[in-house]
N, CA and C of each residue as an Amber inpcrd file, in Angstrom:
protein
   381
   0.8550000  -1.3050000   0.2310000   0.1350000   0.1750000   0.0930000
   0.7340000   1.0310000  -0.0110000   0.5310000   2.5800000  -0.8750000
   1.1290000   3.4290000  -0.8330000   0.4900000   4.5850000  -0.0940000
   1.0820000   5.7730000   0.0470000   0.4830000   6.5590000   0.3670000
   1.1430000   7.9570000  -0.2000000   0.2770000   8.7750000  -0.9190000
   1.0060000   9.7800000  -1.2660000   1.0140000  11.1590000  -0.3960000
   1.6940000  11.8360000   0.4600000   1.3020000  13.2400000   1.0850000
   1.9270000  14.5830000   0.1760000   1.0630000  15.0450000  -0.1960000
   1.7110000  16.2190000  -0.3650000   1.3890000  17.6650000   0.6590000
   2.1400000  18.3460000   0.6310000   1.8780000  19.4400000   0.9620000
   1.9650000  21.1930000   0.4040000   1.0170000  21.8760000   0.6710000
   0.9620000  23.1080000  -0.2570000   1.0340000  24.2640000   0.6400000
   1.4800000  25.5760000  -0.1360000   1.0770000  26.3910000   0.6360000
  -0.1030000  27.5070000   0.0350000  -1.1410000  27.4000000   0.8400000
  -2.0770000  27.9410000   0.2380000  -2.0470000  29.8080000  -0.2240000
  -2.1280000  30.3140000  -1.4010000  -2.1160000  31.8440000  -1.6320000
  -3.4930000  32.5590000  -1.2230000  -2.8200000  33.4080000  -0.8610000
  -4.4800000  34.1480000   0.0940000  -4.2840000  35.0330000  -1.2420000
  -5.7760000  35.2660000  -1.3970000  -5.8130000  36.1780000  -2.3790000
  -5.9770000  37.2370000  -1.9950000  -5.7740000  38.2080000  -3.3420000
  -5.6170000  39.7370000  -2.5830000  -6.8030000  40.6170000  -1.7620000
  -7.6570000  39.9120000  -1.7170000  -9.1510000  40.7310000  -1.3660000
  -9.3500000  40.4260000  -0.0120000  -8.7020000  39.1220000   0.0890000
  -8.6000000  38.8750000   1.6290000  -7.8150000  39.4570000   2.3980000
  -8.1650000  40.2230000   3.3150000  -7.1170000  41.1840000   4.3430000
  -7.2360000  40.7290000   5.7950000  -5.4930000  40.2010000   6.1530000
  -5.3320000  39.1110000   6.9860000  -5.7080000  40.3480000   8.7270000
  -5.8690000  41.1580000   8.2880000  -5.7530000  42.1870000  10.0020000
  -7.4010000  41.9340000  10.2010000  -7.7860000  41.9180000  11.5300000
  -8.9110000  41.9860000  11.8710000  -9.3500000  43.1750000  12.0060000
  -8.3640000  44.1840000  12.3450000  -9.3060000  45.6980000  12.5070000
  -9.3350000  46.2520000  10.8180000  -8.7300000  45.3020000   9.7380000
  -8.7930000  46.3350000   8.5830000 -10.5630000  45.5120000   8.2370000
 -11.0100000  44.3610000   8.2580000 -12.0310000  43.4600000   8.0200000
 -13.0940000  44.2000000   8.4640000 -12.5210000  44.7270000  10.0050000
 -13.8380000  44.8500000  11.2910000 -14.3340000  46.6200000  10.2540000
 -13.4940000  47.3640000   9.4880000 -13.3420000  48.6270000   9.5060000
 -14.0100000  48.6360000   7.5180000 -13.9990000  47.6630000   7.3350000
 -14.4120000  47.2860000   6.0890000 -16.1150000  47.8120000   5.0630000
 -16.4110000  46.9490000   6.0300000 -17.9900000  47.8670000   5.3630000
 -18.4250000  48.6490000   6.2890000 -17.8250000  49.6240000   7.0730000
 -18.0860000  50.8890000   7.9640000 -18.1140000  52.2550000   6.6570000
 -18.6380000  52.8600000   6.7260000 -18.4440000  53.5820000   5.8650000
 -17.6030000  54.7510000   6.5590000 -16.5540000  55.2470000   5.5340000
 -15.6180000  56.5370000   6.2100000 -15.9820000  57.3030000   5.7130000
 -15.5610000  58.2550000   6.4300000 -16.0660000  59.9400000   6.4310000
 -14.7700000  60.4060000   5.1430000 -15.3610000  61.1590000   4.8430000
 -14.6160000  61.9250000   3.2960000 -13.5420000  62.5900000   4.0290000
 -12.3740000  62.5920000   3.4240000 -11.2330000  63.2430000   4.2670000
 -11.2870000  64.9390000   3.7440000 -10.9430000  65.5540000   4.5380000
 -10.9450000  67.5230000   4.1950000  -9.8960000  67.0750000   3.1820000
  -9.7930000  67.8500000   2.2920000  -8.3870000  68.0550000   0.9110000
  -8.0910000  69.5880000   1.0390000  -6.4230000  69.8720000   1.1570000
  -5.8970000  70.9590000   0.9450000  -5.5540000  70.9050000  -0.0120000
  -4.9650000  72.6150000  -1.0500000  -3.9660000  72.5390000  -2.0140000
  -3.2030000  73.3400000  -1.0390000  -1.6600000  73.3430000  -1.3740000
  -0.4860000  74.1330000  -0.6200000  -0.0850000  74.3750000  -2.4160000
   0.1740000  75.9360000  -2.3610000   0.9380000  76.2660000  -3.3120000
   1.9900000  77.2710000  -2.7930000   3.3410000  76.5720000  -3.3280000
   4.5150000  77.2910000  -2.7010000   5.2490000  77.9660000  -3.6710000
   6.1000000  78.4160000  -3.8380000   7.2850000  79.3230000  -4.6310000
   7.2240000  80.7440000  -4.1550000   8.8100000  81.0900000  -4.9150000
   9.1400000  82.2600000  -4.8800000   8.3540000  83.5970000  -5.1780000
   8.3320000  84.3150000  -4.3470000   8.0480000  85.8680000  -4.2560000
   7.4460000  86.1250000  -5.9020000   6.2360000  86.5370000  -5.9080000
   6.3140000  87.2190000  -7.9710000   6.0060000  86.4870000  -8.6060000
   5.7280000  84.3870000  -8.1180000   5.6690000  83.6040000  -9.5010000
   3.8320000  83.1730000  -9.5860000   3.0910000  84.0220000  -9.1530000
   2.0250000  84.3820000  -9.2200000   0.8590000  83.1230000  -8.2970000
   1.4160000  83.1570000  -7.3720000   0.5740000  81.9420000  -6.2750000
  -0.6350000  82.4690000  -5.4950000  -0.5780000  83.9700000  -5.5890000
  -1.7310000  84.2690000  -5.2010000  -2.9600000  84.2780000  -6.4700000
  -2.5830000  84.9750000  -7.3290000  -3.3290000  84.3680000  -8.8040000
  -4.0880000  83.5900000  -9.0250000  -2.8990000  82.1110000  -8.9800000
  -3.5680000  80.7170000  -8.5990000  -4.3420000  80.5200000  -7.4360000
  -3.9500000  80.7570000  -6.3920000  -5.0750000  80.4790000  -5.3460000
  -6.2540000  80.8950000  -5.8220000  -6.6810000  82.3420000  -5.9670000
  -7.8330000  82.9300000  -6.5740000  -9.0750000  82.1600000  -7.8160000
  -7.7670000  81.8150000  -8.7880000  -8.4250000  81.0190000  -9.7250000
  -9.1110000  79.7060000  -9.3940000  -8.3920000  79.1880000  -8.1600000
  -8.4790000  77.4860000  -7.4810000 -10.0290000  78.1640000  -6.7410000
  -9.8240000  79.2290000  -6.2270000 -10.5720000  79.4170000  -4.7110000
 -12.0640000  79.8430000  -5.5370000 -12.1350000  80.6220000  -7.1060000
 -13.4190000  80.2220000  -7.2720000 -14.1120000  79.7250000  -8.4100000
 -13.3710000  77.9510000  -8.2490000 -14.0860000  77.0960000  -9.5640000
 -14.8860000  75.8700000  -8.0050000 -13.6200000  76.2020000  -6.9510000
 -13.8800000  74.9750000  -5.7900000 -14.4020000  75.5290000  -4.4820000
 -15.2440000  75.0970000  -3.8760000 -15.7260000  75.7450000  -2.2320000
 -14.0200000  75.7000000  -1.4310000 -13.3400000  77.3220000  -1.9200000
 -12.3780000  77.6140000  -0.8180000 -12.0800000  78.6910000  -0.4810000
 -11.0810000  78.8330000   0.7080000 -11.0850000  79.6220000   1.2340000
  -9.4870000  80.1020000   1.1880000  -8.5880000  81.0730000   1.4480000
  -7.1800000  81.0510000   1.3130000  -6.5510000  81.6530000   2.4630000
  -5.8020000  80.5160000   3.2110000  -5.2660000  81.1120000   4.3400000
  -3.5010000  81.3160000   4.1860000  -3.0920000  82.3060000   4.0600000
  -2.0320000  83.2040000   4.1410000  -0.8350000  82.1900000   4.6490000
   0.2320000  81.8990000   4.0510000   1.2560000  81.3070000   5.0950000
   2.7980000  82.2070000   5.1400000   3.0070000  83.6080000   4.4160000
   3.7010000  84.6270000   4.3740000   4.0880000  85.2710000   5.9190000
   4.9720000  84.7850000   6.5040000   5.6450000  85.1220000   7.3680000
   5.1440000  87.0510000   7.7460000   5.8080000  87.7420000   6.6300000
   5.5780000  89.1660000   6.4110000   3.9890000  89.6320000   5.9170000
   3.5530000  89.0920000   5.0720000   1.9660000  89.4430000   5.2100000
   1.2590000  88.9790000   5.6370000   1.3230000  88.8490000   6.8260000
   0.4340000  88.2710000   8.2990000   0.5320000  89.5750000   8.5520000
   1.1840000  90.5500000   8.7100000   1.8860000  91.9000000   9.5440000
   0.8270000  93.0090000   8.5970000  -0.0860000  93.6850000   9.3250000
  -0.8650000  94.7780000   8.7970000   0.2290000  95.8590000   7.6910000
  -0.3580000  96.4590000   6.9780000   1.1050000  97.5310000   6.4250000
   1.6220000  96.5460000   5.4670000   2.6780000  97.1790000   4.9720000
   3.4510000  96.7910000   4.1800000   3.0020000  96.1670000   2.9280000
   2.1040000  96.1620000   2.2630000   1.5720000  95.8340000   1.3350000
   2.1780000  96.0350000  -0.0660000   3.2150000  96.9360000  -0.5300000
   3.9170000  96.5830000  -1.3850000   5.2870000  95.7830000  -1.7860000
   5.5660000  96.1540000  -0.1840000   6.8290000  95.2700000   0.0280000
   6.5800000  93.8990000   0.0920000   5.7860000  93.6050000   0.1470000
   5.4620000  92.0370000   0.3090000   4.8310000  91.5290000  -0.9740000
   4.3260000  92.1870000  -2.0290000   3.3320000  92.1980000  -3.0150000
   2.3650000  91.4680000  -2.4320000   1.2410000  91.9080000  -1.3700000
   0.4810000  91.6180000  -1.0570000  -0.8700000  91.8360000  -1.8020000
  -1.4810000  90.7440000  -2.1990000  -2.7880000  90.6960000  -3.4760000
  -4.0120000  92.1960000  -2.5830000  -4.0840000  92.8820000  -3.6310000
  -4.7280000  93.9020000  -3.3620000  -6.3340000  93.5780000  -2.5610000
  -7.1680000  93.7100000  -1.8840000  -8.3750000  93.8910000  -1.8870000
  -9.3700000  93.6980000  -3.4090000  -8.8880000  94.3070000  -4.0650000
 -10.2420000  94.2730000  -4.6490000  -9.5330000  93.4010000  -5.6830000
  -8.5210000  92.3150000  -5.8880000  -8.1190000  91.5760000  -6.6830000
  -8.2810000  90.4710000  -5.7420000  -9.1620000  90.1860000  -4.8410000
  -9.2940000  88.9870000  -4.2260000 -10.4740000  88.2770000  -4.3780000
 -11.5250000  88.6160000  -5.6100000 -12.7790000  88.6430000  -5.8060000
 -13.7310000  87.7760000  -4.6770000 -13.2600000  89.0680000  -3.4820000
 -14.3190000  88.2850000  -2.3750000 -14.1000000  86.9430000  -1.6810000
 -12.9240000  86.3730000  -1.9240000 -12.9260000  85.0670000  -1.9050000
 -12.1340000  85.2870000  -0.2940000 -12.3250000  85.0930000   0.4320000
 -11.8330000  85.0270000   2.1010000 -10.2650000  84.7110000   2.4070000
  -9.7470000  85.8060000   2.9280000  -8.1910000  85.5540000   2.8650000
  -7.9100000  85.5200000   4.3950000  -7.3300000  84.2880000   4.9980000
  -6.9490000  84.5410000   6.6790000  -5.5430000  84.5690000   6.3920000
  -5.1190000  85.4020000   7.8430000  -4.1190000  85.8360000   8.1260000
  -3.2290000  86.2030000   6.8590000  -3.8690000  87.2980000   6.6570000
  -3.5220000  88.1910000   5.6200000  -3.2060000  90.0600000   6.2880000
  -2.5340000  90.1240000   6.8540000  -2.6700000  92.0940000   6.9950000
  -3.5450000  92.0450000   8.2820000  -3.6710000  90.8160000   9.3050000
  -3.9340000  90.5120000  10.9880000  -3.3950000  91.1210000  11.9490000
  -2.1060000  91.4530000  11.8010000  -1.1080000  91.5070000  12.8420000
  -0.1660000  93.1590000  12.5270000  -0.8170000  93.6220000  14.1100000
   0.2910000  94.8160000  14.2540000   1.5000000  94.5130000  14.0560000
   2.5140000  95.5240000  13.0940000   4.1090000  95.1960000  12.6170000
   4.8200000  95.2180000  13.8320000   4.2360000  95.8030000  15.0440000
   5.6260000  95.6750000  16.0480000   4.7380000  94.8530000  17.1430000
   3.8980000  93.8860000  16.9610000   3.1730000  93.2030000  17.5510000
   4.1510000  91.9570000  18.0510000   4.5230000  91.6460000  19.4480000
   4.9360000  90.1750000  19.1700000   4.1570000  88.8260000  19.1180000
   4.6810000  88.3030000  18.0300000   3.9310000  87.3320000  17.0120000
   4.9510000  85.8210000  16.6070000   4.8830000  85.2920000  17.6380000
   5.6140000  84.3460000  17.2770000   5.4830000  83.2720000  16.1670000
   5.8080000  81.9770000  15.8700000   6.2910000  81.0920000  15.1550000
   4.7510000  80.0490000  15.6770000   4.6260000  80.2230000  16.7340000
   3.0770000  79.3770000  17.3590000   2.3910000  80.0270000  17.2490000
   2.1880000  81.2550000  17.9740000   0.8760000  82.1530000  17.3610000
   0.4730000  82.0860000  15.9130000   1.2720000  81.8090000  14.7510000
   0.9250000  81.9940000  13.2040000   0.4090000  80.0980000  13.0570000
   0.8300000  79.2420000  13.7900000   0.1380000  77.8900000  13.6610000
  -0.9500000  77.9440000  14.6360000  -1.2380000  78.4580000  15.2590000
  -2.6900000  78.3720000  16.1880000  -3.4500000  79.1590000  15.2900000
  -3.4300000  80.1940000  14.5420000  -4.3900000  81.4220000  14.2220000
  -4.6260000  80.2120000  12.4970000  -3.5020000  79.5510000  11.7570000
  -3.9070000  79.1430000  11.2240000  -4.7630000  77.9320000  11.0120000
  -4.5170000  77.0090000  12.1960000  -4.9470000  75.4110000  12.7660000
  -6.5790000  76.2910000  12.6900000  -6.7860000  77.2060000  13.4680000
  -7.7670000  77.6530000  13.6450000  -8.9600000  78.1540000  12.4290000
  -8.5320000  78.5690000  11.2500000  -8.9330000  79.2990000  10.4850000
  -9.3980000  77.9010000   9.2830000  -8.4240000  77.0420000   9.6460000
  -8.5820000  75.6820000   8.5640000  -9.8610000  75.3630000   9.3290000
  -9.8820000  75.1500000  11.2100000 -10.7250000  74.0990000  11.3790000
 -12.4300000  74.9190000  10.8930000 -12.5510000  76.6940000  10.9120000
 -13.5380000  77.4950000  11.1220000 -14.0750000  76.6040000   9.3860000
 -12.8070000  76.9470000   8.4260000 -13.6630000  76.4410000   7.2780000
 -14.1290000  75.0110000   7.2310000 -13.7920000  74.4260000   7.4210000
 -13.7420000  73.0170000   7.6690000 -15.1980000  72.5180000   8.1690000
 -15.6120000  73.4470000   8.8560000 -16.6940000  73.1740000   9.8520000
 -18.0150000  73.5790000   9.3780000 -17.5550000  75.2020000   8.6050000
 -18.6540000  75.6870000   8.1750000 -18.9130000  74.6580000   6.5540000
 -17.9650000  74.0900000   5.7580000 -17.8540000  73.2820000   4.8840000
 -19.2150000  72.1330000   4.8770000 -18.8450000  71.5180000   6.3830000
 -19.2310000  70.3970000   6.6420000 -21.1540000  70.9220000   7.1230000
 -20.8490000  71.5700000   7.6180000 -22.6320000  72.2960000   7.9900000
 -23.2100000  72.7670000   6.6860000 -22.4910000  72.4730000   5.6700000
 -23.0790000  73.3690000   4.2800000 -23.6970000  71.7710000   3.7500000
 -22.8340000  70.9600000   4.0150000 -23.1770000  69.5320000   3.1230000
 -24.1490000  68.6650000   3.3310000
């Protein structure tokens, strides 16, 4: 009498997810993530104009990240976009701090974060 034994390693389908955590979340609806577009570039390269173009096509607001433009005044020196060219798009952190105020990087991050959270909250309540 002869016996034949064969062993094989079963391959896993790409659809099988080995982690129980992933399986448990598989059918749970996911909240859509908030989206952000970041424009970087040298002074005078058209970032402000592009941000206005994007914000007029999508539900968006603009959060300034220029450490000098956050200060009131200095409009010409910093090439700050004039009010009439903003097309009614809300701008945050643009000319809001007195030039001689003690304004740290932490203050800047806190203000930018609050602007972002307010925008996200308003966008969610509209949808």
